[in-house]
Structures are given as structure tokens and as C-alpha cells.
RODO-2510 file (C-alpha; in nm, 4 decimals, decimal comma):
residues 402
     n   res          X          Y          Z
     1     m     2,7765     3,8923    -7,0280
     2     p     2,6564     3,5456    -7,1343
     3     c     2,2973     3,6185    -7,0313
     4     p     2,1150     3,9483    -7,0999
     5     f     1,8288     3,8779    -6,8586
     6     g     1,7587     3,9262    -6,4884
     7     g     1,4539     3,9147    -6,2628
     8     l     1,4237     4,2879    -6,1949
     9     l     1,1360     4,4349    -5,9954
    10     a     0,9588     4,7080    -6,1900
    11     a     1,0124     5,0584    -6,0499
    12     d     0,6463     5,0975    -5,9558
    13     e     0,6448     4,7657    -5,7692
    14     l     0,8690     4,8935    -5,4910
    15     q     0,8573     5,2584    -5,3873
    16     i     1,0163     5,2494    -5,0459
    17     r     0,9092     5,5986    -4,9360
    18     k     0,5458     5,4883    -4,9661
    19     i     0,6110     5,1805    -4,7544
    20     v     0,7993     5,3123    -4,4513
    21     p     0,6295     5,5301    -4,1866
    22     k     0,6402     5,9036    -4,2640
    23     s     0,8657     5,9632    -3,9663
    24     y     1,1228     5,7240    -4,1185
    25     r     1,1381     5,8507    -4,4759
    26     k     1,4652     6,0391    -4,4256
    27     a     1,6353     5,7057    -4,3553
    28     t     1,5536     5,5803    -4,7050
    29     k     1,8502     5,7855    -4,8292
    30     v     2,0818     5,5249    -4,6771
    31     m     1,8885     5,2211    -4,7988
    32     c     2,0501     5,0284    -5,0809
    33     r     1,8289     4,8032    -5,2918
    34     d     1,8816     4,5008    -5,0649
    35     i     1,7623     4,6986    -4,7630
    36     e     1,4584     4,8259    -4,9519
    37     l     1,3630     4,4687    -5,0435
    38     a     1,3860     4,3533    -4,6811
    39     v     1,1964     4,6519    -4,5411
    40     a     0,9195     4,6122    -4,7988
    41     a     0,8933     4,2380    -4,7348
    42     a     0,8808     4,2904    -4,3577
    43     s     0,5979     4,5418    -4,3885
    44     t     0,4037     4,3005    -4,6090
    45     a     0,4634     4,0115    -4,3674
    46     v     0,3560     4,2108    -4,0620
    47     a     0,0372     4,3157    -4,2395
    48     d    -0,0357     3,9619    -4,3590
    49     a     0,0102     3,8265    -4,0058
    50     g    -0,2160     4,0923    -3,8594
    51     l     0,0503     4,2181    -3,6209
    52     v     0,0501     4,5618    -3,4646
    53     t     0,4000     4,7076    -3,4369
    54     k     0,5497     5,0528    -3,4029
    55     g     0,5808     5,0579    -3,7808
    56     v     0,2093     4,9868    -3,8241
    57     n     0,0655     5,2181    -3,5590
    58     p     0,2928     5,3717    -3,2927
    59     d    -0,0083     5,4814    -3,0876
    60     e    -0,1621     5,1349    -3,0571
    61     t    -0,0525     4,8631    -2,8142
    62     p     0,1774     4,6252    -3,0059
    63     t     0,0784     4,2629    -3,0500
    64     y     0,4043     4,1568    -2,8894
    65     e     0,6125     4,3430    -2,6358
    66     p     0,9148     4,4803    -2,8251
    67     a     1,1549     4,2761    -2,6103
    68     r     0,9699     3,9581    -2,7154
    69     l     0,9940     4,0278    -3,0901
    70     g     1,3177     3,9133    -3,2568
    71     c     1,4578     3,9513    -3,6054
    72     q     1,6921     3,7303    -3,8078
    73     i     1,7562     3,8230    -4,1701
    74     g     1,9842     3,6726    -4,4328
    75     a     2,1855     3,9148    -4,6438
    76     g     2,4446     3,9185    -4,9178
    77     l     2,7797     4,0924    -4,9368
    78     i     2,6287     4,4056    -5,0845
    79     c     2,7901     4,5602    -5,3898
    80     a     2,7990     4,9394    -5,3981
    81     e     2,6186     5,1159    -5,6792
    82     l     2,8668     5,2088    -5,9504
    83     n     2,7472     5,5679    -5,9790
    84     e     2,8409     5,6230    -5,6129
    85     l     3,1919     5,4892    -5,6722
    86     t     3,2603     5,6752    -5,9968
    87     r     3,3884     6,0031    -5,8554
    88     a     3,6077     5,8350    -5,5968
    89     l     3,7505     5,5902    -5,8507
    90     s     3,8094     5,8475    -6,1235
    91     s     3,9989     6,0763    -5,8863
    92     s     4,2435     5,7918    -5,8184
    93     m     4,3394     5,7323    -6,1819
    94     t     4,6998     5,8176    -6,2683
    95     g     4,6253     5,9556    -6,6144
    96     t     4,8518     5,6959    -6,7762
    97     t     4,7841     5,3546    -6,9249
    98     d     4,9420     5,0159    -6,8670
    99     s     5,1025     4,7897    -7,1290
   100     d     4,7610     4,6632    -7,2373
   101     g     4,6256     5,0135    -7,2879
   102     f     4,4052     5,0203    -6,9773
   103     p     4,3993     5,3306    -6,7518
   104     e     4,6120     5,2832    -6,4422
   105     f     4,4619     5,3014    -6,0946
   106     d     4,6638     5,4237    -5,7948
   107     l     4,5777     5,2252    -5,4817
   108     g     4,7843     5,4601    -5,2663
   109     h     4,5852     5,7610    -5,3832
   110     w     4,2619     5,5685    -5,3311
   111     g     4,3544     5,4938    -4,9711
   112     s     4,4723     5,8455    -4,8863
   113     t     4,2365     6,0648    -5,0876
   114     g     4,0020     5,8819    -5,3252
   115     m     3,7792     5,7360    -5,0571
   116     q     3,7161     6,0863    -4,9261
   117     d     3,5050     6,1412    -5,2371
   118     l     3,2530     5,8810    -5,1226
   119     t     2,9308     6,0108    -4,9694
   120     p     2,9680     6,0504    -4,5883
   121     l     2,7129     5,7798    -4,5035
   122     w     2,8304     5,5432    -4,7764
   123     l     2,9212     5,2564    -4,5442
   124     l     2,5868     5,2621    -4,3624
   125     k     2,4141     5,2002    -4,6928
   126     y     2,6025     4,8817    -4,7751
   127     l     2,6698     4,6926    -4,4528
   128     p     2,4883     4,3535    -4,4704
   129     n     2,3502     4,3881    -4,1172
   130     m     2,1611     4,7016    -4,2213
   131     l     1,8718     4,4919    -4,3525
   132     a     1,7923     4,3702    -4,0022
   133     c     1,8896     4,7094    -3,8571
   134     h     1,6209     4,9022    -4,0479
   135     v     1,3552     4,6333    -4,0006
   136     t     1,4126     4,6200    -3,6243
   137     i     1,4014     4,9994    -3,5895
   138     i     1,0827     5,0351    -3,7942
   139     h     0,8952     4,7576    -3,6137
   140     d     1,0642     4,8038    -3,2741
   141     c     1,2030     4,4503    -3,2531
   142     r     1,4123     4,4514    -2,9356
   143     g     1,4497     4,0757    -2,9014
   144     p     1,7437     3,8717    -3,0353
   145     s     1,8606     3,9933    -3,3749
   146     n     2,1107     3,8442    -3,6163
   147     t     2,2355     3,8659    -3,9738
   148     i     2,3432     3,5559    -4,1648
   149     t     2,5509     3,5867    -4,4818
   150     c     2,5712     3,2398    -4,6362
   151     t     2,4676     3,3189    -4,9949
   152     e     2,1611     3,1229    -5,1139
   153     a     2,1208     2,9408    -4,7798
   154     s     2,1050     3,2643    -4,5771
   155     s     1,7303     3,3084    -4,5341
   156     a     1,6646     2,9395    -4,4655
   157     l     1,9373     2,9463    -4,2008
   158     s     1,7745     3,2600    -4,0589
   159     l     1,4471     3,0740    -4,0199
   160     g     1,6314     2,8005    -3,8320
   161     e     1,7876     3,0642    -3,6069
   162     s     1,4451     3,2171    -3,5384
   163     m     1,3077     2,8735    -3,4576
   164     r     1,5826     2,8167    -3,2015
   165     v     1,5399     3,1651    -3,0498
   166     i     1,1706     3,0963    -2,9886
   167     e     1,2322     2,7403    -2,8659
   168     r     1,4714     2,8591    -2,5974
   169     g     1,2233     3,1202    -2,4771
   170     a     1,4179     3,4290    -2,5844
   171     a     1,1301     3,5609    -2,7974
   172     d     0,7665     3,4878    -2,8758
   173     a     0,7904     3,5826    -3,2421
   174     c     1,0519     3,6751    -3,5001
   175     l     1,0678     3,8427    -3,8364
   176     t     1,2859     3,6128    -4,0415
   177     g     1,3991     3,5628    -4,3995
   178     g     1,6352     3,7411    -4,6343
   179     a     1,6736     3,9585    -4,9422
   180     e     1,9362     4,0426    -5,2000
   181     t     1,9988     4,1766    -5,5479
   182     r     2,3014     4,0963    -5,7609
   183     l     2,1741     4,2831    -6,0627
   184     n     2,4785     4,5067    -6,0886
   185     p     2,7878     4,4537    -6,3044
   186     m     3,0289     4,3597    -6,0262
   187     a     2,8063     4,0999    -5,8582
   188     f     2,6877     3,9663    -6,1926
   189     m     3,0419     3,9150    -6,3180
   190     r     3,1354     3,7238    -6,0042
   191     q     2,8551     3,4784    -6,0810
   192     v     2,9802     3,4476    -6,4382
   193     y     3,3297     3,3612    -6,3137
   194     a     3,1757     3,1066    -6,0760
   195     d     3,0159     2,9275    -6,3740
   196     r     2,6603     2,9789    -6,2514
   197     i     2,4988     3,2005    -6,5171
   198     a     2,3007     3,0564    -6,8086
   199     e     2,3971     3,1255    -7,1670
   200     a     2,1230     3,3006    -7,3638
   201     t     2,0750     3,5365    -7,6535
   202     a     1,8744     3,8591    -7,6439
   203     d     1,5932     3,7072    -7,8523
   204     a     1,5429     3,4117    -7,6159
   205     d     1,2278     3,3634    -7,4095
   206     p     1,3348     3,4592    -7,0529
   207     g     1,0852     3,2151    -6,9049
   208     s     1,2482     2,9219    -7,0815
   209     i     1,6085     2,9724    -6,9687
   210     v     1,6215     2,8273    -6,6162
   211     r     1,5700     2,4521    -6,6501
   212     p     1,6063     2,2701    -6,3149
   213     y     1,7440     1,9153    -6,3359
   214     d     1,7351     1,9228    -6,7161
   215     p     2,0368     1,7817    -6,9044
   216     a     2,0000     2,0794    -7,1418
   217     a     2,0386     2,3354    -6,8599
   218     t     2,3258     2,5835    -6,8899
   219     g     2,2878     2,7804    -6,5675
   220     t     2,0648     3,0183    -6,3783
   221     v     1,9314     3,3702    -6,4226
   222     l     1,9820     3,6168    -6,1389
   223     g     1,6790     3,7735    -5,9732
   224     e     1,6340     4,0316    -5,7018
   225     g     1,4037     3,9642    -5,4129
   226     g     1,3455     3,7515    -5,1102
   227     g     1,0958     3,7444    -4,8310
   228     i     1,0267     3,7991    -4,4648
   229     i     0,8175     3,5531    -4,2680
   230     v     0,6530     3,5981    -3,9284
   231     v     0,7430     3,2994    -3,7097
   232     e     0,5582     3,2688    -3,3798
   233     a     0,5455     3,0360    -3,0833
   234     e     0,2416     2,8156    -3,1292
   235     e     0,0865     2,9108    -2,7951
   236     t     0,1167     3,2869    -2,8441
   237     a    -0,0108     3,2631    -3,2015
   238     a    -0,3138     3,0695    -3,0757
   239     a    -0,3689     3,3158    -2,7927
   240     r    -0,3992     3,6066    -3,0339
   241     g    -0,6265     3,4117    -3,2685
   242     a    -0,3778     3,3874    -3,5556
   243     t    -0,4301     3,1526    -3,8484
   244     p    -0,0834     3,0167    -3,9307
   245     y     0,0060     2,8935    -4,2763
   246     c     0,1806     2,5888    -4,1315
   247     r     0,4086     2,4641    -3,8539
   248     v     0,7888     2,4638    -3,8718
   249     a     0,8480     2,1062    -3,7587
   250     g     1,2141     2,0444    -3,8360
   251     f     1,5348     2,2246    -3,9281
   252     a     1,8910     2,1220    -4,0032
   253     a     2,2054     2,2849    -4,1394
   254     t     2,5187     2,1198    -4,2783
   255     q     2,8315     2,2133    -4,4713
   256     s     2,9491     2,0541    -4,7947
   257     f     3,3138     2,0382    -4,8925
   258     c     3,4083     2,2692    -5,1813
   259     a     3,7398     2,1782    -5,3410
   260     d     3,7265     2,4472    -5,6092
   261     t     3,7666     2,7944    -5,4580
   262     i     3,6694     2,9646    -5,7871
   263     g     3,3529     2,7897    -5,9015
   264     l     3,2927     2,6065    -5,5724
   265     h     3,1691     2,2910    -5,7418
   266     i     3,0469     2,0315    -5,4928
   267     d     3,0936     1,6619    -5,5583
   268     p     2,7558     1,4874    -5,6174
   269     d     2,8675     1,2216    -5,3684
   270     d     2,9154     1,4813    -5,0939
   271     p     2,6760     1,3931    -4,8078
   272     g     2,6040     1,7529    -4,6996
   273     i     2,2635     1,8077    -4,8600
   274     e     2,1561     1,4507    -4,7877
   275     d     2,2506     1,4864    -4,4203
   276     a     2,0599     1,8141    -4,3841
   277     i     1,7446     1,6553    -4,5279
   278     a     1,7751     1,3425    -4,3146
   279     i     1,8325     1,5365    -3,9914
   280     a     1,5437     1,7742    -4,0554
   281     l     1,3073     1,4838    -4,1269
   282     q     1,4241     1,3048    -3,8126
   283     q     1,3691     1,6171    -3,6035
   284     a     1,0199     1,6539    -3,7477
   285     g     0,9431     1,2904    -3,6731
   286     v     0,8578     1,2000    -4,0323
   287     d     0,9875     0,9412    -4,2771
   288     p     1,0754     1,0244    -4,6382
   289     g     0,7576     0,8505    -4,7491
   290     d     0,5527     1,0964    -4,5406
   291     v     0,6751     1,3954    -4,7434
   292     d     0,4116     1,5150    -4,9911
   293     a     0,6246     1,7660    -5,1840
   294     i     0,9753     1,9114    -5,1948
   295     a     1,0693     2,2751    -5,2595
   296     p     1,4402     2,2616    -5,3543
   297     f     1,6789     2,5259    -5,4871
   298     g     1,6322     2,3952    -5,8426
   299     s     1,8628     2,6600    -5,9844
   300     g     1,9282     2,5215    -6,3311
   301     i     2,3031     2,5285    -6,2539
   302     p     2,4043     2,1797    -6,3733
   303     h     2,6601     2,0938    -6,1050
   304     v     2,4341     2,2263    -5,8257
   305     d     2,1262     2,0453    -5,9558
   306     a     2,3290     1,7240    -5,9815
   307     c     2,4124     1,7416    -5,6094
   308     e     2,0528     1,8174    -5,5117
   309     q     1,9093     1,5424    -5,7272
   310     a     2,1583     1,2861    -5,5980
   311     a     2,0732     1,3792    -5,2375
   312     i     1,6977     1,3545    -5,3008
   313     e     1,7379     1,0165    -5,4667
   314     r     1,9523     0,8829    -5,1824
   315     v     1,7130     1,0006    -4,9096
   316     f     1,3820     0,9231    -5,0793
   317     g     1,4784     0,6094    -5,2688
   318     d     1,1833     0,4581    -5,4538
   319     t     0,9560     0,7528    -5,3663
   320     a     1,1870     1,0132    -5,5238
   321     s     1,0186     0,9792    -5,8627
   322     s     0,6681     1,0242    -5,7207
   323     t     0,7287     1,3118    -5,4758
   324     p     0,6451     1,6339    -5,6641
   325     l     0,8894     1,9239    -5,6641
   326     i     0,7956     2,2905    -5,6233
   327     t     1,0455     2,4818    -5,8385
   328     v     1,0308     2,8623    -5,8183
   329     t     1,3663     2,9606    -5,9715
   330     p     1,2429     2,9460    -6,3346
   331     n     0,9752     3,2011    -6,2379
   332     v     1,1775     3,4555    -6,0395
   333     g     1,5438     3,3734    -6,0984
   334     t     1,7978     3,3047    -5,8261
   335     c     1,7382     3,5578    -5,5487
   336     n     2,0588     3,4632    -5,3670
   337     a     2,0373     3,5429    -4,9922
   338     g     1,6605     3,5839    -5,0274
   339     h     1,6018     3,2681    -5,2277
   340     g     1,5350     3,0324    -4,9375
   341     a     1,2603     3,2647    -4,8135
   342     v     1,0952     3,2557    -5,1564
   343     c     1,0994     2,8739    -5,1482
   344     i     0,9656     2,8645    -4,7910
   345     a     0,6869     3,1106    -4,8743
   346     a     0,5864     2,9085    -5,1807
   347     a     0,5806     2,5864    -4,9775
   348     a     0,3790     2,7447    -4,6939
   349     r     0,1271     2,8884    -4,9395
   350     a     0,0957     2,5494    -5,1095
   351     i     0,0148     2,3889    -4,7733
   352     r    -0,2466     2,6510    -4,6909
   353     e    -0,4167     2,6236    -5,0289
   354     q    -0,3613     2,2467    -5,0616
   355     r    -0,2466     2,3120    -5,4146
   356     l     0,0823     2,2652    -5,5982
   357     p     0,1912     2,5573    -5,8175
   358     a     0,2660     2,5130    -6,1853
   359     r     0,6208     2,4299    -6,2879
   360     l     0,8094     2,5927    -6,5725
   361     n     1,0581     2,3925    -6,7769
   362     g     1,2309     2,0907    -6,6268
   363     p     1,3349     1,7594    -6,7836
   364     a     1,1006     1,5535    -7,0017
   365     e     1,2140     1,2399    -6,8190
   366     s     1,3912     1,2178    -6,4849
   367     a     1,4320     1,0082    -6,1728
   368     i     1,2644     1,2918    -5,9807
   369     d     0,9280     1,4630    -6,0399
   370     a     1,0502     1,7957    -6,1840
   371     s     0,9045     1,8221    -6,5353
   372     a     0,6879     2,1149    -6,6469
   373     c     0,3227     2,0877    -6,5423
   374     d     0,0131     2,2890    -6,4599
   375     a    -0,0988     2,3805    -6,1083
   376     r    -0,3098     2,1147    -5,9430
   377     d    -0,4839     2,0347    -5,6170
   378     a    -0,2901     1,8084    -5,3795
   379     a    -0,3135     1,6707    -5,0273
   380     l    -0,0151     1,8409    -4,8630
   381     g     0,0482     1,7462    -4,5029
   382     t     0,4282     1,7711    -4,5023
   383     v     0,6539     1,9714    -4,7353
   384     l     1,0338     1,9735    -4,7305
   385     v     1,2275     2,2863    -4,8248
   386     t     1,5965     2,2487    -4,8995
   387     v     1,8516     2,5063    -5,0154
   388     c     2,2209     2,4670    -5,0923
   389     s     2,4571     2,7574    -5,1402
   390     h     2,7578     2,8776    -5,3360
   391     g     2,9718     2,8430    -5,0254
   392     g     2,8595     2,4878    -4,9533
   393     q     2,6180     2,5727    -4,6712
   394     n     2,2993     2,3645    -4,6753
   395     a     1,9678     2,4040    -4,4941
   396     a     1,6602     2,1836    -4,4796
   397     i     1,3254     2,2763    -4,3267
   398     v     1,0170     2,0617    -4,2738
   399     l     0,6804     2,2374    -4,2822
   400     k     0,3638     2,0631    -4,1615
   401     k    -0,0034     2,1352    -4,2067
   402     i    -0,1748     2,2477    -3,8859
***
């Protein structure tokens, strides 16, 4: 592998059996890592919002009627753990080698017999919709539920879906966001083939590798994580005395054209990201000059950063160089389907605290404000979040101070 690093959660940071209700602990046996991340994030979000749900206290009246609580979660195409595939794969080997000396694998045997060596509930552990499934069961969300699998744009698109669900009156609140890990050999190698992983040696400083918008950048580092956010109708949030972080004022989604089906490189002149930003700003009723900060993907992947930077420059014009960026990828890595939620959470927290977080790395000189800097106080009334994905899906969200 070209990069020996990844943003892995320490084992003691996420012990799922201590997070779920006691009555639900048996179900943790069919939770892959992605599901655990989503369930843990949902529990944290519900607690932070001060909600009462079945998962918090089944004997207390819930804050929202179950039918009025929705759930939209972004997920990845989950890779099975290799140790669970080993027995099934090994039983389908022919015992001979091919012309290159590699052991031969019999697809016919795999289809007729090998798969029978998988654990009986194997599929339930790896279906992408299982993130939302477990979260909705634990917290008794009986409102509209959906799973969006659009790589890095997934959780931002999920927030847009939640916004629309509430706007049309189908729910009063939603748990929304996404989570994913690609820290396994199969998923990691796919990112290598797609030309997205940074080159680094084992003695490198992990915190110096991801360099958004820097000409010296070589790629990103994968992380595992994501986030769940409680999104509520303004009137019901006010009625229960909630203190929101901010208001979701605008949302837009677009699709960029990807000519290369291997690396999926997007042309910097493609209007997809630019259009998403412009539409979201228009929906929020703000001009580019009204935006106080931008939280972009900022992945450190040169061809992706080039598209983002070009879009920001085209939309913001003369103010592009003076609008500060909030870049989280150098800190946590690329969290894939959960990454948009990390960016949204960082932007919302910045608005609440009226403070911009520190930035790691970045270019010494650039047409956009992305260089390394310390945290500092800032007047943040409007923050734009924008995420583009490996498949060309783009999402832009405008958050406003309340």
C-alpha cells in the first residue's frame, strides 16, 4: 500500500455493547463497524439534543411521537471482514495454481457450496441499509426512513433528504448523517486503484500528509467515522425549549460528469460543484459575499481539490481569497459516506461558538484561504458546507446562525 496510515478509532473509544440499551445487546453480533459507528453517533446526537426516545428511556414519554421521528443515513457499500470470508473462500480453492503461480479459485464451487460456509446472518451484517435499520429500531423512529449510498456525498445528501421530509410535513424531526469505514484491505485497495490515496512512508508524520489545495499534495488518508445530527422543525424545536446550533437554510444536489470510470476524475471546468453552491445560496437567500466561512471536502486529492477550488473561485470571485475555509480532512482523514456529516458538525459547532477551528497543512499561498493557521474567534452568521464525491455527486448546504 502506498500509505501506511489510517484514521482508526481506538478500541476503547467505541464499545458498542456499552452504548446500546441492555435489551438490544444481542443485536450487536450482526453489527459491522459501519453500523457501530452510526449507532454510537445517533446515541450521542440524541443525548446532545436532549431528546427522549425508546433508546434513552422506554418508560418515559418520548419527545416526539415515533411516527413523527424520521431517519435518513448515508452509508457505503460495506466490505465484509476478511476473517469471516476466509473459511468460505478457502473451501472453494481448487488446490492447483495458475500459470503465474497463484492458487486457483473455483467460482462454481463458491456458488454451490462455498457460500454455505458463511455465518447464517452474514448478509444482515453488511447491507448498507442496516445503519438506518438499527438506529430506527433503537430509537423507535417510525417516520420516513432512507439510506443514501453516494460515497463522500452520502451524509450531506441525507441531511437534504431530512430537510425535505420535515418541510413537507412528514416528520417533525429526523436523525440524519452517515458513517463508514474503509480501513480494510479490499476497500483500501479500491481507493488506491482510484488514485485517491496519498503516498507516505512509515516514518512520516501522519498529521502532515493530507494537504488540501496544496500543489505538493499527493492524496488523502482514509479515516473511519461520520456523524448523526438531529434536525428538527423550527416550531417544534422552539416548543420543547431546544437550543439549536444553527438553521439549515439552503440545500442543493447536483451531478458532475465523470469520463474516467476507473479513477473518476472530474474536469475542473465541470459546473456540478459550482451549480450546487449557487443553488444552495439562492435557496438560502444569501449572496456569496454574505458567506463567512466555507467547510469543503478539502481531501488533499489533487484532482478533486482542483475542482473544488475552481468552483469556489467561480462562485465567490473576489471574495474567494478572503473567505476562510474549515478543513477537517487533515485531522480525521476521509470518512467517506460519513465525511459530509463531519464537515456539517464542524461548521455547526463553529457557528455556535463563533470561532473558526485551527487548520492543519494547506498551501503557503493560494487564491483561496486554506493555509495552516491557529483557531480564532470570528463573526459567523452564514457558513457553506460543500462535499463532492467519487461518483460525481455533489451537495451544498447553507447553515445560518439563529
